[in-house]
NUZA-298035 format. One line per field, with one value per atom (N, C-alpha, C, O): residue number from 1; x, y, z; residue in one letter; atom name. Coordinates in steps of 0.05 Angstrom, whole numbers. Layout:
N
seq c(NUM ...)
xx c(X ...)
yy c(Y ...)
zz c(Z ...)
type c(a ...)
atom c(CA ...)
//
This chain:
276
seq c(1 1 1 1 2 2 2 2 3 3 3 3 4 4 4 4 5 5 5 5 6 6 6 6 7 7 7 7 8 8 8 8 9 9 9 9 10 10 10 10 11 11 11 11 12 12 12 12 13 13 13 13 14 14 14 14 15 15 15 15 16 16 16 16 17 17 17 17 18 18 18 18 19 19 19 19 20 20 20 20 21 21 21 21 22 22 22 22 23 23 23 23 24 24 24 24 25 25 25 25 26 26 26 26 27 27 27 27 28 28 28 28 29 29 29 29 30 30 30 30 31 31 31 31 32 32 32 32 33 33 33 33 34 34 34 34 35 35 35 35 36 36 36 36 37 37 37 37 38 38 38 38 39 39 39 39 40 40 40 40 41 41 41 41 42 42 42 42 43 43 43 43 44 44 44 44 45 45 45 45 46 46 46 46 47 47 47 47 48 48 48 48 49 49 49 49 50 50 50 50 51 51 51 51 52 52 52 52 53 53 53 53 54 54 54 54 55 55 55 55 56 56 56 56 57 57 57 57 58 58 58 58 59 59 59 59 60 60 60 60 61 61 61 61 62 62 62 62 63 63 63 63 64 64 64 64 65 65 65 65 66 66 66 66 67 67 67 67 68 68 68 68 69 69 69 69 70 70 70 70 71 71 71 71 72 72 72 72 73 73 73 73 74 74 74 74 75 75 75 75 76 76 76 76 77 77 77 77 78 78 78 78 79 79 79 79 80 80 80 80 81 81 81 81 82 82 82 82 83 83 83 83 84 84 84 84 85 85 85 85 86 86 86 86 87 87 87 87 88 88 88 88 89 89 89 89 90 90 90 90 91 91 91 91 92 92 92 92 93 93 93 93 94 94 94 94 95 95 95 95 96 96 96 96 97 97 97 97 98 98 98 98 99 99 99 99 100 100 100 100 101 101 101 101 102 102 102 102 103 103 103 103 104 104 104 104 105 105 105 105 106 106 106 106 107 107 107 107 108 108 108 108 109 109 109 109 110 110 110 110 111 111 111 111 112 112 112 112 113 113 113 113 114 114 114 114 115 115 115 115 116 116 116 116 117 117 117 117 118 118 118 118 119 119 119 119 120 120 120 120 121 121 121 121 122 122 122 122 123 123 123 123 124 124 124 124 125 125 125 125 126 126 126 126 127 127 127 127 128 128 128 128 129 129 129 129 130 130 130 130 131 131 131 131 132 132 132 132 133 133 133 133 134 134 134 134 135 135 135 135 136 136 136 136 137 137 137 137 138 138 138 138 139 139 139 139 140 140 140 140 141 141 141 141 142 142 142 142 143 143 143 143 144 144 144 144 145 145 145 145 146 146 146 146 147 147 147 147 148 148 148 148 149 149 149 149 150 150 150 150 151 151 151 151 152 152 152 152 153 153 153 153 154 154 154 154 155 155 155 155 156 156 156 156 157 157 157 157 158 158 158 158 159 159 159 159 160 160 160 160 161 161 161 161 162 162 162 162 163 163 163 163 164 164 164 164 165 165 165 165 166 166 166 166 167 167 167 167 168 168 168 168 169 169 169 169 170 170 170 170 171 171 171 171 172 172 172 172 173 173 173 173 174 174 174 174 175 175 175 175 176 176 176 176 177 177 177 177 178 178 178 178 179 179 179 179 180 180 180 180 181 181 181 181 182 182 182 182 183 183 183 183 184 184 184 184 185 185 185 185 186 186 186 186 187 187 187 187 188 188 188 188 189 189 189 189 190 190 190 190 191 191 191 191 192 192 192 192 193 193 193 193 194 194 194 194 195 195 195 195 196 196 196 196 197 197 197 197 198 198 198 198 199 199 199 199 200 200 200 200 201 201 201 201 202 202 202 202 203 203 203 203 204 204 204 204 205 205 205 205 206 206 206 206 207 207 207 207 208 208 208 208 209 209 209 209 210 210 210 210 211 211 211 211 212 212 212 212 213 213 213 213 214 214 214 214 215 215 215 215 216 216 216 216 217 217 217 217 218 218 218 218 219 219 219 219 220 220 220 220 221 221 221 221 222 222 222 222 223 223 223 223 224 224 224 224 225 225 225 225 226 226 226 226 227 227 227 227 228 228 228 228 229 229 229 229 230 230 230 230 231 231 231 231 232 232 232 232 233 233 233 233 234 234 234 234 235 235 235 235 236 236 236 236 237 237 237 237 238 238 238 238 239 239 239 239 240 240 240 240 241 241 241 241 242 242 242 242 243 243 243 243 244 244 244 244 245 245 245 245 246 246 246 246 247 247 247 247 248 248 248 248 249 249 249 249 250 250 250 250 251 251 251 251 252 252 252 252 253 253 253 253 254 254 254 254 255 255 255 255 256 256 256 256 257 257 257 257 258 258 258 258 259 259 259 259 260 260 260 260 261 261 261 261 262 262 262 262 263 263 263 263 264 264 264 264 265 265 265 265 266 266 266 266 267 267 267 267 268 268 268 268 269 269 269 269 270 270 270 270 271 271 271 271 272 272 272 272 273 273 273 273 274 274 274 274 275 275 275 275 276 276 276 276)
xx c(204 176 174 155 193 192 194 181 211 214 188 180 175 149 129 116 126 106 114 97 140 149 144 135 150 146 116 108 100 71 60 45 68 59 70 56 95 108 93 88 86 73 45 35 32 5 6 -11 27 28 42 39 57 70 50 29 58 41 44 66 21 21 28 20 44 53 41 43 30 19 42 60 40 61 62 41 86 90 109 128 105 123 150 152 171 199 209 227 198 207 219 207 243 256 248 249 239 231 250 259 255 272 255 242 257 242 255 279 240 212 193 195 174 155 130 132 107 82 73 70 68 60 31 22 16 -12 -16 -5 -31 -40 -70 -84 -79 -108 -125 -147 -115 -131 -136 -156 -118 -120 -131 -139 -132 -141 -123 -132 -96 -77 -56 -47 -49 -28 -8 -16 17 38 61 65 76 99 125 127 144 172 188 190 200 215 239 249 249 273 297 298 314 338 332 350 307 300 292 284 294 286 265 262 249 228 225 230 218 213 192 193 174 152 159 164 157 160 134 120 127 102 101 120 79 74 94 94 110 129 124 136 105 99 118 134 116 133 155 150 180 203 217 223 220 235 262 264 283 310 328 321 352 373 398 404 414 438 460 477 459 480 474 490 452 445 429 419 427 411 382 367 374 347 327 333 305 284 257 253 238 210 194 196 177 162 132 123 117 89 73 81 52 34 5 -2 -11 -40 -53 -47 -72 -86 -115 -123 -131 -159 -159 -157 -162 -162 -182 -184 -197 -214 -196 -173 -207 -191 -183 -160 -201 -195 -174 -156 -175 -155 -128 -107 -128 -103 -89 -65 -105 -93 -83 -63 -97 -88 -62 -43 -60 -36 -12 10 -16 6 11 28 -4 -1 12 15 20 31 59 66 75 101 98 78 119 119 146 167 144 168 177 162 200 210 222 216 238 249 254 245 270 275 291 290 304 322 313 320 296 289 259 242 254 227 227 244 207 206 182 162 185 165 157 174 131 122 134 137 141 152 137 122 141 127 97 86 84 55 47 63 23 14 8 -5 19 15 -6 -2 -27 -47 -39 -42 -29 -21 -45 -45 -66 -91 -112 -108 -136 -158 -153 -167 -132 -128 -99 -94 -81 -53 -45 -48 -34 -25 4 12 20 48 57 47 76 88 117 124 133 161 163 151 179 185 215 231 222 250 254 235 279 287 310 323 315 337 364 366 384 410 420 443 404 413 418 406 436 441 454 454 466 478 458 464 433 412 396 396 383 368 343 335 332 308 285 289 260 237 214 210 200 175 154 159 130 108 85 78 75 52 28 33 4 -20 -35 -41 -40 -55 -82 -83 -103 -130 -143 -139 -159 -173 -202 -211 -218 -246 -249 -230 -273 -279 -261 -255 -251 -233 -206 -192 -200 -174 -153 -159 -129 -108 -81 -79 -61 -33 -16 -17 -1 18 46 53 61 87 107 105 127 147 174 184 184 208 231 229 252 276 299 303 313 332 354 350 377 398 392 379 400 393 403 389 426 437 420 423 402 385 357 339 353 326 311 288 323 309 301 279 320 315 294 277 296 278 249 230 247 220 207 183 224 213 205 184 223 217 191 174 190 167 141 120 143 119 109 84 127 118 106 87 117 107 79 61 74 47 26 3 34 15 8 -14 26 20 6 -4 5 -9 -39 -51 -51 -80 -94 -81 -120 -137 -155 -168 -157 -175 -199 -197 -221 -245 -238 -223 -251 -248 -275 -296 -275 -300 -312 -297 -338 -351 -340 -332 -341 -333 -350 -374 -338 -354 -373 -367 -396 -416 -404 -410 -388 -377 -359 -360 -342 -325 -341 -335 -362 -380 -392 -394 -402 -414 -395 -402 -370 -350 -345 -343 -342 -337 -360 -356 -385 -408 -409 -417 -402 -403 -382 -387 -359 -338 -340 -327 -356 -359 -370 -392 -356 -365 -362 -373 -348 -346 -324 -303 -328 -308 -306 -325 -282 -278 -251 -233 -248 -222 -218 -237 -193 -186 -158 -142 -152 -126 -109 -118 -84 -64 -41 -28 -37 -15 12 14 31 58 78 85 86 103 87 66 97 84 65 53 61 45 21 22 0 -24 -23 -16 -29 -31 -60 -73 -68 -95 -94 -78 -112 -114 -142 -161 -145 -171 -172 -153 -193 -193 -220 -241 -218 -241 -239 -219 -259 -260 -282 -306 -275 -295 -307 -294 -331 -345 -331 -335 -315 -300 -274 -256 -271 -248 -222 -200 -225 -202 -204 -225 -181 -181 -163 -145 -168 -151 -147 -166 -122 -116 -99 -80 -106 -90 -81 -97 -54 -43 -29 -16 -34 -19 0 -8 26 46 64 70 72 90 119 125 136 164 182 172 208 228 222 223 218 214 189 189 169 144 144 124 165 167 151 144 146 131 115 119 97 80 81 86 76 76 50 41 40 15 21 34 12 17 -10 -28 -11 -35 -27 -8 -41 -34 -60 -81 -56 -79 -72 -49 -93 -89 -116 -137 -115 -138 -142 -122 -166 -171 -187 -202 -184 -199 -200 -185 -218 -220 -209 -217 -190 -177 -180 -166 -198 -204 -215 -235 -202 -212 -196 -197 -180 -162 -172 -181 -169 -172 -144 -125 -141 -115 -116 -132 -97 -94 -70 -47 -75 -54 -47 -61 -24 -17 -7 6 -13 -2 28 41 40 69 81 106 64 75 76 83 69 69 41 22 38 12 12 33 -12 -15 -39 -58 -39 -60 -72 -58 -99 -113 -133 -150 -131 -151 -178 -179 -199 -225 -245 -246 -260 -280 -305 -303 -328 -354 -367 -371 -373 -388 -412 -410 -435 -460 -459 -457 -460 -457 -430 -425 -412 -386 -365 -365 -347 -324 -299 -295 -283 -257 -235 -235 -216 -192 -168 -161 -156 -134 -141 -125 -166 -176 -184 -192 -183 -190 -215 -217 -234 -259 -254 -239 -267 -266 -292 -313 -292 -316 -322 -305 -346 -354 -364 -377 -356 -363 -377 -378 -388 -401 -379 -357 -386 -366 -372 -392 -355 -359 -339 -339 -322 -301 -308 -301 -321 -328 -350 -358 -360 -382 -372 -387)
yy c(222 231 260 269 276 305 310 327 294 296 290 304 269 261 283 291 294 315 340 353 347 370 368 387 344 341 341 351 329 329 357 364 374 402 416 432 411 424 416 434 391 382 394 398 399 411 441 450 455 484 491 514 472 478 484 472 503 508 484 474 474 450 456 476 438 440 416 393 421 399 382 393 356 338 336 332 337 333 310 306 294 272 282 302 267 273 300 311 310 334 328 314 338 333 353 377 343 361 356 334 377 375 383 403 365 370 391 396 404 397 410 434 395 404 387 363 399 384 381 401 356 351 341 326 349 341 329 340 308 296 299 283 320 327 305 299 292 272 247 233 243 220 229 212 255 265 257 249 259 252 274 286 280 299 286 271 291 279 298 315 295 312 298 274 312 302 313 337 295 304 321 320 337 352 333 311 342 328 304 287 301 281 294 317 279 287 268 246 277 261 265 287 244 245 224 202 232 214 205 221 179 167 154 142 156 145 115 101 106 78 67 42 84 74 86 78 105 117 140 149 149 171 160 146 166 155 177 198 172 189 177 153 194 183 205 228 196 213 208 185 228 224 209 196 211 199 171 159 159 131 118 131 92 76 72 58 84 82 95 117 82 94 89 70 107 104 108 129 89 90 89 70 109 111 106 116 90 85 87 77 100 101 76 67 65 41 43 62 24 21 -4 -26 0 -22 -18 4 -39 -39 -48 -56 -48 -57 -87 -94 -103 -132 -135 -152 -120 -121 -111 -122 -91 -81 -102 -106 -116 -138 -161 -173 -166 -187 -178 -194 -153 -142 -145 -152 -141 -144 -173 -178 -191 -220 -236 -260 -222 -236 -226 -204 -243 -234 -214 -212 -198 -178 -178 -181 -173 -171 -142 -126 -136 -108 -100 -79 -118 -114 -141 -161 -143 -169 -188 -212 -177 -194 -199 -218 -181 -182 -189 -175 -210 -217 -216 -228 -203 -200 -215 -220 -223 -241 -229 -218 -231 -219 -233 -257 -217 -227 -215 -196 -227 -217 -216 -234 -196 -194 -166 -147 -164 -138 -120 -128 -96 -77 -56 -43 -53 -32 -7 -6 14 38 54 63 56 68 57 36 69 58 58 44 73 74 67 66 62 56 29 22 13 -14 -17 -5 -33 -36 -65 -79 -74 -101 -101 -88 -115 -119 -141 -162 -136 -156 -162 -146 -185 -192 -207 -214 -210 -224 -243 -241 -262 -280 -265 -246 -274 -261 -250 -240 -251 -243 -213 -197 -206 -179 -163 -138 -176 -162 -150 -132 -160 -149 -128 -128 -109 -88 -100 -122 -84 -92 -76 -56 -84 -72 -69 -85 -46 -41 -35 -20 -46 -40 -28 -39 -5 8 8 8 7 14 36 32 58 80 81 87 76 75 103 118 109 134 129 105 149 146 134 135 124 114 91 88 75 53 62 47 88 98 91 90 86 78 85 90 87 91 69 64 54 35 48 64 42 54 31 16 29 9 22 39 15 27 7 -14 15 -2 12 36 -2 11 -8 -32 3 -12 -19 -2 -42 -51 -31 -26 -18 1 26 42 31 55 49 66 26 17 38 45 48 66 92 102 104 129 126 144 105 102 96 103 82 77 104 108 121 147 164 176 165 180 170 186 144 133 136 140 133 137 165 170 185 213 218 233 205 210 199 213 174 162 176 179 186 200 227 237 239 265 263 283 239 235 239 230 253 259 256 256 252 248 272 280 282 305 295 275 310 302 299 315 279 275 277 273 283 284 256 236 255 230 220 236 194 182 193 195 200 207 185 161 192 171 149 125 156 135 116 92 128 111 94 71 105 90 67 45 72 50 28 4 34 13 -3 -27 11 -3 -21 -44 -12 -29 -53 -75 -49 -70 -92 -116 -84 -103 -118 -139 -108 -121 -149 -152 -168 -196 -209 -231 -197 -209 -230 -228 -250 -270 -270 -275 -266 -264 -273 -276 -278 -283 -265 -257 -259 -242 -250 -262 -243 -249 -224 -202 -228 -206 -214 -234 -197 -203 -194 -171 -212 -206 -214 -237 -194 -200 -215 -206 -239 -256 -276 -292 -275 -296 -284 -261 -299 -291 -305 -328 -290 -301 -300 -280 -323 -324 -316 -326 -297 -288 -291 -281 -305 -309 -293 -294 -277 -257 -258 -259 -258 -256 -229 -225 -212 -187 -189 -187 -192 -197 -170 -149 -172 -148 -135 -111 -150 -139 -126 -119 -122 -109 -126 -115 -152 -170 -182 -183 -191 -203 -228 -231 -245 -268 -269 -266 -272 -273 -298 -303 -313 -336 -330 -325 -332 -326 -351 -366 -355 -376 -362 -351 -362 -346 -365 -387 -354 -368 -361 -338 -382 -377 -393 -409 -389 -404 -403 -424 -379 -376 -389 -396 -393 -405 -436 -448 -448 -477 -488 -511 -472 -482 -459 -436 -467 -447 -451 -473 -430 -431 -419 -399 -430 -420 -407 -419 -382 -367 -357 -350 -357 -347 -325 -328 -302 -280 -268 -270 -255 -242 -214 -206 -198 -171 -156 -169 -130 -113 -98 -92 -90 -76 -51 -48 -31 -7 5 -4 24 38 66 81 73 100 111 102 131 142 119 107 113 92 67 49 65 42 24 34 -2 -21 -25 -33 -19 -21 -46 -48 -64 -88 -85 -85 -81 -76 -103 -113 -115 -142 -144 -126 -167 -172 -175 -172 -179 -180 -153 -150 -132 -104 -93 -70 -109 -100 -93 -107 -70 -61 -64 -61 -71 -71 -55 -53 -44 -26 -36 -44 -36 -46 -25 -17 -17 2 -13 -34 -1 -14 4 28 -9 6 -11 -35 2 -12 -2 22 -20 -13 -31 -55 -18 -34 -52 -42 -78 -97 -110 -127 -102 -115 -100 -76 -115 -105 -108 -129 -87 -88 -82 -62 -101 -97 -92 -108 -68 -60 -63 -71 -56 -56 -83 -86 -104 -132 -140 -137 -152 -161 -182 -201 -179 -198 -213 -204 -237 -254 -262 -273 -256 -261 -290 -301 -301 -328 -329 -308 -352 -354 -353 -364 -340 -335 -355 -352 -375 -394 -390 -405 -370 -366 -343 -345 -322 -300 -284 -290 -265 -248 -220 -203)
zz c(500 500 494 481 503 498 467 457 454 425 411 392 420 407 409 389 433 437 421 409 421 406 376 364 365 336 330 309 347 342 341 322 359 359 334 322 327 304 278 261 275 250 248 226 271 270 262 248 271 267 240 231 228 203 180 179 163 139 120 115 110 94 65 53 53 25 10 19 -14 -30 -42 -54 -38 -47 -77 -90 -88 -117 -121 -105 -142 -148 -157 -171 -149 -157 -147 -159 -126 -113 -86 -70 -80 -55 -34 -39 -11 11 35 40 50 74 99 99 119 144 161 159 179 185 164 158 154 135 137 143 131 131 102 88 93 66 65 83 45 41 13 -6 12 -14 -14 -3 -27 -27 -39 -29 -60 -74 -56 -59 -37 -19 8 24 13 39 62 83 57 78 81 62 106 113 132 150 127 144 148 131 169 175 169 173 158 155 178 182 194 218 212 189 231 227 220 230 202 194 176 171 167 148 122 121 100 74 63 73 43 32 3 -8 -12 -40 -47 -37 -65 -73 -102 -119 -107 -133 -141 -125 -167 -176 -171 -177 -159 -153 -132 -128 -119 -99 -71 -51 -69 -43 -37 -53 -12 -2 15 34 7 20 37 27 63 81 87 91 87 91 102 103 112 121 106 99 101 85 101 89 128 144 153 168 145 153 131 112 133 113 122 108 145 154 135 125 130 112 124 139 116 124 98 85 91 66 73 86 63 68 42 21 44 21 30 52 15 20 10 -12 26 18 27 42 18 28 46 36 72 91 113 124 119 143 166 162 190 213 210 215 200 196 175 178 154 133 142 134 160 171 188 186 204 221 204 210 182 164 150 147 143 130 149 140 175 194 203 219 191 198 176 178 154 131 124 131 111 102 80 67 75 54 39 51 13 -3 -4 -14 6 7 -20 -30 -31 -58 -70 -59 -91 -104 -87 -92 -67 -51 -22 -10 -12 17 21 10 36 44 75 87 86 115 127 113 152 165 192 206 199 225 249 249 269 294 317 314 341 365 361 348 370 367 357 357 347 337 362 381 361 383 374 354 390 384 400 424 385 398 409 431 392 400 381 368 379 364 334 319 325 296 287 263 306 298 309 332 290 297 287 267 302 296 300 318 284 288 279 260 294 287 267 269 246 225 225 234 214 211 185 171 178 154 160 181 142 146 144 128 159 157 183 184 204 231 234 220 252 259 237 237 217 195 176 160 177 160 175 199 160 173 188 183 206 221 209 194 216 203 224 242 221 235 215 196 218 200 217 238 208 220 200 176 211 195 211 234 197 209 195 171 210 199 199 218 178 177 170 169 164 157 129 113 123 96 87 64 107 102 90 78 93 84 105 129 95 113 101 77 118 108 121 145 104 114 116 98 137 141 145 164 127 129 137 122 161 172 170 181 156 154 169 164 187 203 212 213 220 231 261 274 270 297 318 338 313 333 335 354 316 316 326 323 339 346 362 356 384 401 388 390 373 360 337 334 322 299 309 296 331 343 352 348 363 372 347 347 327 303 289 282 285 270 286 274 313 329 327 325 328 325 298 296 278 250 247 237 257 253 270 262 294 311 300 304 284 273 246 236 234 209 212 232 193 196 169 148 170 147 144 164 120 115 98 85 98 83 53 42 40 11 -2 11 -27 -42 -46 -45 -50 -57 -84 -101 -87 -113 -135 -132 -158 -181 -189 -183 -201 -207 -224 -219 -244 -262 -246 -250 -228 -212 -192 -188 -181 -163 -178 -167 -203 -218 -224 -222 -230 -235 -209 -210 -187 -162 -155 -146 -158 -152 -170 -162 -196 -215 -209 -213 -198 -193 -166 -162 -148 -122 -125 -136 -114 -115 -142 -146 -160 -187 -189 -175 -205 -212 -242 -256 -252 -281 -290 -273 -315 -326 -351 -364 -355 -378 -388 -373 -412 -424 -424 -430 -417 -417 -436 -431 -456 -475 -464 -455 -463 -454 -476 -479 -492 -515 -535 -545 -542 -562 -550 -565 -524 -511 -496 -487 -494 -479 -452 -450 -431 -404 -395 -397 -384 -373 -344 -328 -336 -309 -299 -311 -276 -264 -238 -222 -235 -213 -198 -210 -171 -154 -139 -125 -141 -126 -106 -112 -81 -60 -50 -53 -39 -30 -6 -1 9 31 22 39 -4 -16 -16 -19 -11 -15 -43 -55 -53 -79 -80 -63 -99 -105 -135 -150 -143 -172 -177 -162 -198 -206 -235 -253 -239 -264 -276 -262 -302 -316 -335 -355 -328 -343 -359 -352 -382 -400 -391 -387 -389 -382 -400 -417 -398 -413 -443 -456 -453 -482 -493 -516 -476 -485 -484 -492 -473 -472 -448 -448 -428 -405 -393 -399 -374 -361 -331 -322 -317 -288 -277 -289 -256 -244 -218 -201 -214 -190 -178 -193 -152 -137 -118 -103 -119 -102 -90 -101 -67 -53 -45 -45 -39 -30 -27 -24 -29 -27 -53 -67 -60 -85 -80 -61 -99 -98 -126 -144 -130 -155 -152 -134 -168 -168 -196 -215 -200 -226 -243 -235 -266 -283 -280 -298 -259 -255 -232 -211 -236 -214 -202 -216 -177 -163 -146 -128 -151 -135 -117 -127 -91 -72 -60 -42 -69 -61 -33 -22 -20 7 6 27 -18 -21 -23 -27 -21 -22 -50 -54 -70 -98 -107 -102 -120 -131 -161 -174 -172 -201 -208 -192 -232 -241 -267 -286 -268 -292 -301 -285 -325 -337 -340 -353 -329 -330 -345 -341 -363 -378 -381 -385 -379 -382 -408 -411 -426 -450 -452 -457 -448 -446 -422 -399 -425 -403 -402 -385 -421 -423 -406 -405 -394 -379 -396 -408 -396 -411 -391 -378 -390 -373 -392 -409 -389 -406 -435 -452 -442 -469 -480 -503 -463 -471 -457 -433 -472 -460 -439 -443 -416 -395 -394 -403 -382 -381 -352 -338 -344 -316 -312 -329 -289 -282 -255 -241 -247 -221 -200 -203 -178 -157 -134 -119 -130 -109 -86 -66 -88 -68 -49 -25 -59 -41 -54 -77 -39 -49 -54 -63)
type c(m m m m r r r r f f f f l l l l f f f f g g g g f f f f f f f f l l l l l l l l s s s s v v v v t t t t l l l l f f f f s s s s v v v v e e e e l l l l s s s s v v v v d d d d t t t t l l l l y y y y k k k k g g g g p p p p i i i i k k k k l l l l t t t t v v v v s s s s t t t t l l l l g g g g v v v v s s s s m m m m g g g g v v v v p p p p p p p p h h h h w w w w q q q q a a a a i i i i a a a a k k k k k k k k d d d d e e e e g g g g l l l l k k k k l l l l f f f f q q q q t t t t q q q q s s s s a a a a d d d d t t t t i i i i i i i i l l l l n n n n a a a a k k k k k k k k l l l l s s s s k k k k a a a a e e e e a a a a l l l l y y y y y y y y l l l l s s s s t t t t p p p p h h h h q q q q i i i i d d d d d d d d e e e e i i i i k k k k i i i i f f f f p p p p q q q q e e e e r r r r i i i i v v v v q q q q i i i i n n n n s s s s r r r r i i i i y y y y r r r r r r r r v v v v y y y y t t t t t t t t n n n n g g g g g g g g k k k k s s s s r r r r p p p p a a a a f f f f l l l l l l l l y y y y v v v v v v v v l l l l g g g g p p p p q q q q n n n n r r r r a a a a v v v v t t t t v v v v v v v v v v v v t t t t y y y y e e e e h h h h k k k k h h h h e e e e n n n n s s s s i i i i k k k k a a a a i i i i s s s s m m m m s s s s l l l l v v v v q q q q a a a a l l l l s s s s f f f f t t t t p p p p t t t t k k k k q q q q l l l l p p p p f f f f a a a a q q q q y y y y d d d d v v v v e e e e q q q q r r r r l l l l k k k k g g g g v v v v h h h h l l l l f f f f y y y y m m m m k k k k r r r r d d d d g g g g a a a a y y y y d d d d e e e e k k k k r r r r e e e e l l l l w w w w l l l l c c c c s s s s n n n n k k k k r r r r y y y y l l l l i i i i i i i i e e e e n n n n r r r r t t t t i i i i a a a a g g g g g g g g m m m m s s s s r r r r v v v v k k k k e e e e q q q q k k k k m m m m g g g g s s s s w w w w l l l l i i i i d d d d d d d d s s s s k k k k l l l l v v v v l l l l q q q q g g g g d d d d d d d d g g g g l l l l d d d d r r r r f f f f i i i i e e e e v v v v k k k k i i i i e e e e g g g g k k k k a a a a l l l l f f f f f f f f d d d d g g g g v v v v r r r r s s s s f f f f e e e e l l l l k k k k n n n n h h h h k k k k c c c c e e e e)
atom c(N CA C O N CA C O N CA C O N CA C O N CA C O N CA C O N CA C O N CA C O N CA C O N CA C O N CA C O N CA C O N CA C O N CA C O N CA C O N CA C O N CA C O N CA C O N CA C O N CA C O N CA C O N CA C O N CA C O N CA C O N CA C O N CA C O N CA C O N CA C O N CA C O N CA C O N CA C O N CA C O N CA C O N CA C O N CA C O N CA C O N CA C O N CA C O N CA C O N CA C O N CA C O N CA C O N CA C O N CA C O N CA C O N CA C O N CA C O N CA C O N CA C O N CA C O N CA C O N CA C O N CA C O N CA C O N CA C O N CA C O N CA C O N CA C O N CA C O N CA C O N CA C O N CA C O N CA C O N CA C O N CA C O N CA C O N CA C O N CA C O N CA C O N CA C O N CA C O N CA C O N CA C O N CA C O N CA C O N CA C O N CA C O N CA C O N CA C O N CA C O N CA C O N CA C O N CA C O N CA C O N CA C O N CA C O N CA C O N CA C O N CA C O N CA C O N CA C O N CA C O N CA C O N CA C O N CA C O N CA C O N CA C O N CA C O N CA C O N CA C O N CA C O N CA C O N CA C O N CA C O N CA C O N CA C O N CA C O N CA C O N CA C O N CA C O N CA C O N CA C O N CA C O N CA C O N CA C O N CA C O N CA C O N CA C O N CA C O N CA C O N CA C O N CA C O N CA C O N CA C O N CA C O N CA C O N CA C O N CA C O N CA C O N CA C O N CA C O N CA C O N CA C O N CA C O N CA C O N CA C O N CA C O N CA C O N CA C O N CA C O N CA C O N CA C O N CA C O N CA C O N CA C O N CA C O N CA C O N CA C O N CA C O N CA C O N CA C O N CA C O N CA C O N CA C O N CA C O N CA C O N CA C O N CA C O N CA C O N CA C O N CA C O N CA C O N CA C O N CA C O N CA C O N CA C O N CA C O N CA C O N CA C O N CA C O N CA C O N CA C O N CA C O N CA C O N CA C O N CA C O N CA C O N CA C O N CA C O N CA C O N CA C O N CA C O N CA C O N CA C O N CA C O N CA C O N CA C O N CA C O N CA C O N CA C O N CA C O N CA C O N CA C O N CA C O N CA C O N CA C O N CA C O N CA C O N CA C O N CA C O N CA C O N CA C O N CA C O N CA C O N CA C O N CA C O N CA C O N CA C O N CA C O N CA C O N CA C O N CA C O N CA C O N CA C O N CA C O N CA C O N CA C O N CA C O N CA C O N CA C O N CA C O N CA C O N CA C O N CA C O N CA C O N CA C O N CA C O N CA C O N CA C O N CA C O N CA C O N CA C O N CA C O N CA C O N CA C O N CA C O N CA C O N CA C O N CA C O N CA C O N CA C O N CA C O N CA C O N CA C O N CA C O N CA C O N CA C O N CA C O N CA C O N CA C O N CA C O N CA C O N CA C O N CA C O N CA C O N CA C O N CA C O N CA C O N CA C O N CA C O N CA C O N CA C O N CA C O N CA C O N CA C O N CA C O N CA C O N CA C O N CA C O N CA C O N CA C O N CA C O N CA C O N CA C O N CA C O N CA C O)
//
C-alpha cells in the first residue's frame, strides 16, 4: 500500500512529457497525449513505447510482464460489456473472463482473464478506466503467475494515477460525420487484391457496431462469412471500429452531397432493423 500511495504522489508531481510514437521512455515519468486528453505515469524500473495502432506498451527488461494501454470511447455499460467478452491478444492467444468484475471505484473496473494451457501460460488482468465524454482507457496486463502480487500492485497504482484532461469540442466537419453515421445501416464493397468483399455494417446510436463480412478465400474458390461486434467513434476523418476481439480497423469517411464514401468507395444506406 505504501508503494501505491508513493507512486500516486510521484505521478502527480512529475513534469509531464508529450508522448511520441516509437520513442522509448524510462520510468518514473509522466506521459500526456493531448489529442486524447489522457495522462498516465510510467512506474520506476519500467519502460514504455507507443506504436501506431498498437497502444502504449509498458515492460521490464528482466521479465516478460507487459501492460498495454489503449484509448477508447466507452460508456459504463460498454465497459462492463467489454469486460464480459473474450479477447484476442495476438494470433495465438485468446483470453476468457474469469471470476467476477471488480469495481475499484466509480470509474475503475477490473477482471481476471485466463487462457488455455494452465500454469505454463501467462495470466491476464483487464482494467477499464472511465473518463468524461465517454472517454476511457483499457489496460491489458500480461504477467507470470509468480508475479501476481507485485503486478497487481503496479497495475493498480498505474490506473489510479491515470487522469483525463479537457479536450476540445469536435470540429464541425467531424461532428457532422458522426451525426450522419449514428443509427446508420449500410453496405459497401472493399477491394482485396483481385476480389471484391461485401461488408454490411450497422452503427448504433449507443456507439456499438455490428459488421458482417463476406470474404473470398482459397484463391477465390470459396467465400466465408464473418460477424464481428465492437464500439465505433470518429477520429479526424476516420471511422474507427474498436473490435471486442481487441482488433481495431480504420475507414476513411467522406461525405459528398448526400453520398457516403468509405475508403473512396460509395456506400449505400439501408433500413436499420437491428439498432438505432
